[in-house]
C-alpha positions in Angstrom: 0.0 0.0 0.0 1.3 3.4 -1.0 1.3 5.6 2.1 0.9 9.3 2.6 2.3 9.3 6.1 5.0 7.1 7.7 4.8 6.7 11.4 7.8 5.1 13.1 7.0 3.5 16.5 3.8 1.7 17.7 3.7 2.9 21.3 0.9 5.1 22.7 1.9 8.2 20.7 2.4 6.4 17.4 -0.8 4.4 17.8 -2.8 7.5 18.6 -1.3 9.5 15.6 -2.1 6.5 13.3 -5.7 6.4 14.5 -6.3 10.1 14.0 -4.9 9.9 10.5 -6.3 6.6 9.2 -9.8 7.1 10.5 -9.9 10.2 8.2 -9.0 8.0 5.3 -5.4 9.0 5.1 -3.1 6.1 4.1 -0.5 5.4 6.9 2.4 3.0 7.2 3.0 2.2 10.9 6.4 0.7 11.5 7.1 -1.2 14.8 10.3 -3.1 15.3 8.9 -5.4 18.0 7.6 -8.6 16.3 9.6 -8.1 13.2 11.5 -11.1 11.8 15.3 -11.1 12.4 16.0 -10.2 8.8 13.9 -7.0 9.2 15.8 -6.0 12.4 13.2 -7.1 14.9 14.1 -6.5 18.5 12.7 -5.4 21.8 14.0 -2.7 24.1 15.2 -3.9 27.6 11.9 -2.6 29.1 9.4 -4.3 26.8 7.8 -7.7 27.5 5.5 -8.2 24.5 5.2 -7.4 20.8 1.8 -5.7 21.3 1.2 -2.1 20.1 0.8 0.5 22.9 2.5 -1.7 25.5 2.6 -0.1 29.0 6.1 -0.8 30.1 6.0 0.9 33.6 2.9 1.4 35.7 -0.6 0.4 34.6 -2.0 3.7 35.8 -3.0 6.7 33.8 -3.1 8.7 37.0 -6.0 10.9 38.2 -9.3 10.8 36.3 -10.6 13.9 38.1 -11.3 16.5 35.4 -12.4 19.2 37.8 -9.4 19.6 40.0 -6.5 17.7 38.4 -4.5 18.6 35.2 -4.0 15.1 34.0 -7.7 14.3 34.6 -8.4 17.4 32.5 -6.1 16.0 29.8 -8.1 12.7 29.9 -11.3 14.8 29.3 -9.8 16.7 26.4 -8.6 13.6 24.7 -12.0 11.9 25.0 -13.5 15.0 23.4 -11.1 14.5 20.5 -12.0 10.8 20.0 -8.8 9.5 21.4 -8.2 5.8 20.7 -5.9 5.5 23.8 -8.7 6.8 26.1 -11.3 4.6 24.5 -9.1 1.5 24.9 -8.4 2.5 28.5 -12.1 2.6 29.3 -12.5 -0.9 28.0 -9.5 -2.1 29.9 -10.3 -0.3 33.1 -9.6 -1.8 36.6 -10.5 -0.5 40.0 -8.1 2.3 41.2 -10.1 4.7 43.3 -10.2 8.2 41.7 -7.4 7.2 39.3 -7.7 5.5 35.9 -5.8 2.2 35.8 -6.0 -0.5 33.2 -5.3 -4.2 32.5 -2.2 -3.6 30.4 -2.7 -6.7 28.2 -6.4 -5.9 27.5 -5.4 -2.3 26.8 -2.8 -3.2 24.2 -5.1 -5.7 22.5 -7.9 -3.1 22.3 -5.6 -0.6 20.6 -4.2 -3.1 18.2 -7.7 -4.4 17.3 -9.0 -0.9 16.5 -6.0 0.0 14.4 -6.1 -3.3 12.5 -9.7 -2.6 11.5 -8.7 0.6 9.6 -8.4 -0.1 5.9 -6.1 2.8 5.2 -3.6 1.7 7.8 -0.8 -0.8 7.2 1.0 -2.1 10.3 4.5 -3.3 9.3 6.8 -5.1 11.7 10.2 -3.7 10.8 13.1 -1.7 12.3 13.8 1.7 10.8 17.4 2.8 11.2 17.4 6.2 9.6 15.1 9.2 9.3 13.4 9.1 5.9 14.9 11.8 3.6 11.4 12.8 2.3 7.7 12.1 2.7 5.6 13.1 5.7 7.0 11.2 8.7 6.1 11.1 12.4 8.8 9.7 14.7 7.1 8.3 17.9 9.9 5.8 18.9 9.6 6.8 22.5 12.3 7.0 25.2 13.9 3.7 24.2 14.7 4.6 20.6 16.9 2.0 19.0 20.6 3.0 18.8 20.8 3.4 15.0 17.8 5.6 14.6 18.8 7.6 17.7 22.1 8.3 15.9 20.2 9.4 12.8 18.1 11.7 14.9 21.2 13.1 16.6 22.6 13.9 13.1 19.4 15.7 12.1 19.0 17.8 15.2 22.7 18.8 15.3 22.7 18.4 19.1 23.2 15.4 21.4 20.0 14.0 22.8 19.4 14.5 26.5 18.7 11.5 28.7 17.4 10.4 32.1 16.7 7.2 33.9 13.2 5.8 34.4 12.5 2.9 36.8 9.8 0.1 36.9 7.9 -1.0 39.9 7.5 -4.7 40.9 4.2 -6.6 40.5 3.0 -9.1 43.1 0.7 -12.1 42.7 -2.5 -11.3 44.7 -2.8 -14.8 46.2 0.6 -14.5 47.9 -0.4 -11.3 49.9 -1.4 -12.0 53.5 -4.8 -10.2 53.9 -4.8 -11.1 57.7 -2.2 -8.3 57.9 -3.1 -6.1 54.9 -6.5 -4.5 54.3 -8.4 -2.9 51.3 -9.0 0.8 51.3 -8.6 3.9 49.2 -7.0 7.0 50.8 -9.7 9.1 52.5 -12.1 6.4 51.2 -12.1 8.1 47.7 -13.6 6.1 44.8 -16.6 3.8 44.7 -14.8 0.9 46.2 -11.8 0.0 48.4 -9.3 -0.2 45.6 -5.8 -0.5 47.2 -4.2 -3.2 49.2 -2.4 -1.5 52.2 0.5 -3.0 54.0 1.0 -1.3 57.4 4.4 -0.6 59.1 5.2 0.5 62.6 8.1 2.8 63.2 10.6 0.0 63.9 9.6 -1.9 60.7 9.8 1.3 58.7 13.3 2.3 59.9 14.6 -1.2 59.2 13.1 -1.1 55.7 14.5 2.4 55.1 18.0 1.2 56.1 17.7 -1.8 53.9 16.9 0.4 50.9 20.0 2.5 51.6 22.3 -0.4 52.0 20.8 -2.8 49.4 22.8 -3.8 46.4 21.9 -1.8 43.3 22.5 -2.3 39.6 25.7 -0.7 38.4 25.9 2.0 35.7 27.6 1.7 32.4 30.2 4.3 31.8 28.0 6.3 29.4 25.1 6.3 32.0 27.0 7.7 35.0 26.1 11.3 34.6 22.5 10.8 33.5 19.9 12.3 35.8 16.6 10.7 37.1 13.2 12.1 36.2 11.7 13.5 39.5 8.2 12.0 38.7 9.5 8.4 38.6 12.3 8.3 41.1 13.6 5.0 42.3 12.5 4.4 45.9 16.0 3.9 47.2 17.0 7.3 45.7 14.1 8.9 47.5 15.1 7.1 50.7 18.6 8.5 50.5 17.1 12.1 50.6 16.1 11.7 54.2 14.6 9.3 56.8 11.1 10.6 56.4 11.0 11.3 52.7 9.1 8.1 51.9 6.6 8.8 54.7 5.7 12.0 52.9 5.8 10.3 49.5 4.7 6.8 48.3 4.6 5.4 51.8 2.5 8.2 53.4 -0.1 6.8 55.9 -2.5 9.7 56.0 -6.1 9.0 55.3 -5.6 5.2 55.8 -7.2 3.9 59.0 -6.0 0.4 59.8 -9.2 -1.5 60.7 -7.3 -3.6 63.2 -6.1 -0.6 65.2 -8.4 2.2 64.2 -5.4 4.4 63.6 -3.1 5.4 60.8 0.1 3.3 60.6 3.5 4.8 60.8 4.0 4.1 57.1 2.1 2.2 54.4 3.0 0.3 51.3 0.1 0.4 48.8 -0.6 -2.0 45.9 -2.8 -1.3 43.0 -4.7 -3.8 40.8 -2.7 -4.4 37.6 -5.1 -6.6 35.5 -8.9 -7.1 35.2 -8.9 -10.5 37.0 -7.1 -8.9 40.0 -4.5 -11.7 40.0 -1.5 -9.3 40.0 -0.9 -6.0 41.9 1.6 -3.2 41.3 3.6 -1.8 44.2 2.7 1.9 44.0 5.7 4.2 43.8 8.2 1.4 44.2 10.3 1.9 41.1 13.7 0.5 41.9 17.2 -0.2 40.7 17.9 -2.7 43.4 19.2 -6.0 42.1 16.5 -8.7 41.7 17.6 -10.9 44.6 17.8 -7.9 46.9 14.3 -6.8 45.9 12.9 -10.2 46.8 14.7 -10.3 50.1 13.9 -6.7 51.2 10.3 -6.5 49.9 9.4 -9.7 51.8 10.2 -7.8 55.0 7.1 -5.7 54.3 4.2 -6.8 56.6 1.8 -8.9 54.5 4.4 -9.6 51.8 6.4 -12.1 53.7 5.5 -14.8 51.2 5.1 -12.6 48.2 5.7 -14.0 44.7 6.5 -11.5 42.0 5.1 -11.5 38.5 7.7 -8.9 37.6 10.5 -7.4 39.6 11.6 -3.7 39.3 14.1 -2.5 36.8 15.8 0.5 35.4 16.0 1.8 31.8 17.5 4.8 30.1 15.1 7.3 28.5 16.2 9.6 25.8 14.5 12.7 24.5 15.3 15.6 22.2 15.6 19.2 23.2 12.3 20.0 21.6 12.2 23.8 22.3 15.4 24.2 20.4 14.9 21.8 17.5 11.1 21.7 16.8 8.8 24.3 15.5 5.3 25.0 17.0 3.9 22.2 14.9 6.3 19.6 16.2 8.3 19.7 12.9 12.0 19.3 12.9 13.4 22.7 11.9 16.2 21.1 9.9 13.8 18.7 8.1 10.2 19.9 8.3 8.8 16.8 6.7 9.5 15.0 10.0 7.4 15.5 13.1 8.1 14.1 16.5 5.5 12.7 19.0 5.4 11.2 22.4 8.0 10.9 25.1 10.9 11.5 22.8 9.7 15.2 22.7 10.2 15.6 26.4 6.7 15.1 27.7 6.5 12.6 30.5 3.7 10.1 31.1 1.4 7.8 29.2 -1.4 10.3 28.7 0.8 13.2 27.8 2.6 11.1 25.2 -0.6 10.0 23.7 -1.9 13.6 23.6 1.1 14.7 21.7 0.6 11.8 19.3 -3.0 12.9 18.9 -1.9 16.4 18.0 0.7 15.3 15.5 -2.1 13.3 13.8 -4.3 16.3 13.6 -1.5 18.6 12.4 -0.5 16.2 9.7 -4.1 15.7 8.6 -4.5 19.5 8.3 -1.3 19.7 6.2 -2.5 17.0 3.8 -5.9 18.5 3.3 -4.7 22.1 3.0 -6.5 23.2 6.1 -5.1 25.9 8.4 -3.7 24.4 11.6 -5.2 25.9 14.7 -3.2 25.0 17.8 -5.3 24.3 20.9 -5.4 27.3 23.3 -2.7 27.4 26.0 -5.6 27.5 28.5 -6.3 23.9 27.8 -4.2 21.0 29.1 -3.4 19.9 25.5 -2.4 23.4 24.5 -0.4 24.0 27.6 1.6 20.8 27.1 2.2 21.5 23.4 3.3 25.1 24.1 5.7 24.0 26.8 7.6 21.5 24.6 7.6 23.6 21.4 9.0 26.9 22.8 7.7 28.0 26.1 10.2 26.0 28.1 13.8 27.2 28.4 15.9 25.1 25.9 19.0 25.4 28.0 17.4 23.7 31.0 14.7 21.6 29.3 13.7 18.5 31.2 10.8 16.0 30.8 7.5 17.4 32.1 4.1 16.0 33.1 1.1 18.2 32.5 0.4 20.4 35.4 -1.4 23.7 36.1 1.9 25.5 36.3 2.0 25.3 32.5 -1.3 27.1 32.1 -1.7 30.9 31.9 -2.2 32.0 35.5 -5.5 33.0 37.1 -4.2 35.4 39.8 -7.6 37.0 40.3 -9.2 33.7 41.5 -8.9 32.6 45.1 -6.4 29.8 45.6 -9.0 27.3 46.9 -11.1 27.8 43.7 -8.2 28.0 41.3 -8.1 24.4 40.1 -11.8 24.3 39.3 -11.3 27.7 37.5 -8.5 26.3 35.4 -10.5 23.2 34.3 -13.7 25.2 33.7 -11.8 27.7 31.5 -10.1 24.8 29.7 -13.3 23.0 28.9 -15.0 26.1 27.5 -11.9 27.0 25.4 -11.6 23.4 24.1 -15.1 23.5 22.7 -14.3 26.7 20.9 -11.2 25.2 19.5 -12.9 22.0 18.3 -15.6 24.1 16.6 -12.9 26.1 14.8 -11.2 22.9 13.6 -14.5 21.7 12.2 -15.0 25.0 10.4 -11.5 24.9 9.0 -11.7 21.3 7.7 
């Protein structure tokens, strides 16, 4: 099939871009190296476990689904309003997670792949692409684990060395191996319709011993080229957080506030929470427990957590290197490479962080490319929306000299200084929803 657009990378961003284009009848070639035969350069990154499109390699959570007080929840809303495939698949794969949106990762990936396979103008090709195409509309959505050869080609085209940081993966525990005579089910402050988290309580002595074990535990060693690479603050390994102070974890992923232990009627000194990772509830993710501890050390130390003494792990934690381009310096406002405007970038490689943020940028690249092909004027979403704020940040509003990966947050929005602080979040989301509707109407009129 002759294609009008070549998308490289079948993760969340690439899948979303392909959906936005192909459902409009635009012919798309979607290249994904996982699942390709050896002669076509097939391989997996160190973090991937399957060949499925839109695989979730870290957490199974899309974070808060609150679209009235939370920026990422607002982004969920905006993407739904734009017919996002990722959000539609997430709804079908949804598992209990309180006020958050979490999914069964296998069901989610299968739903994305099924929807894309049904589009007649989309061709999914299992192949590795080693160089940026010299012509033809292209979207690069290879993510933070871009293969070495293509990363080198991108480096040549940008004229600058890619930045990098480490991202860590949390362990997953088999539900049947958790001792529910010690743990209990509850959501913090009883939020959500059901008690969605398994809570493992710690007293002070247990917490201090665990904290010491994190500090002294044997970690994976860095390769020479990794030694000066920084961590992303939003996905910090738990032992790195522990090293920042004795109580850091108790004010972070192990905070006990809002969690009454039914056996004592009081908050524990610290809590380890687990979140359902699949629809059947057979596996549970250790929330905030990204780690670079060696596997044997993880098993030994995590089994000292009350209720996890006999835990069996479906997956242990790990560490991988994430790369991203200096987008404010090398991309224009339409995510086009300034040195090669036929190439757009989408997803985490642009320096946005998070599943939903990556998919949102993929959605926008699809809309931008569709507008270019149909001769329509491209109208960027207003900066007052979550989508527009994120896009503006990575394409010029951020300082290029200090550019780092960023989750969507209200700090990216034009400020509302005249609104009282307690009402400001609702004011941000209300303004965004109103402006999004105006933008969508403008897109329809321009098409």
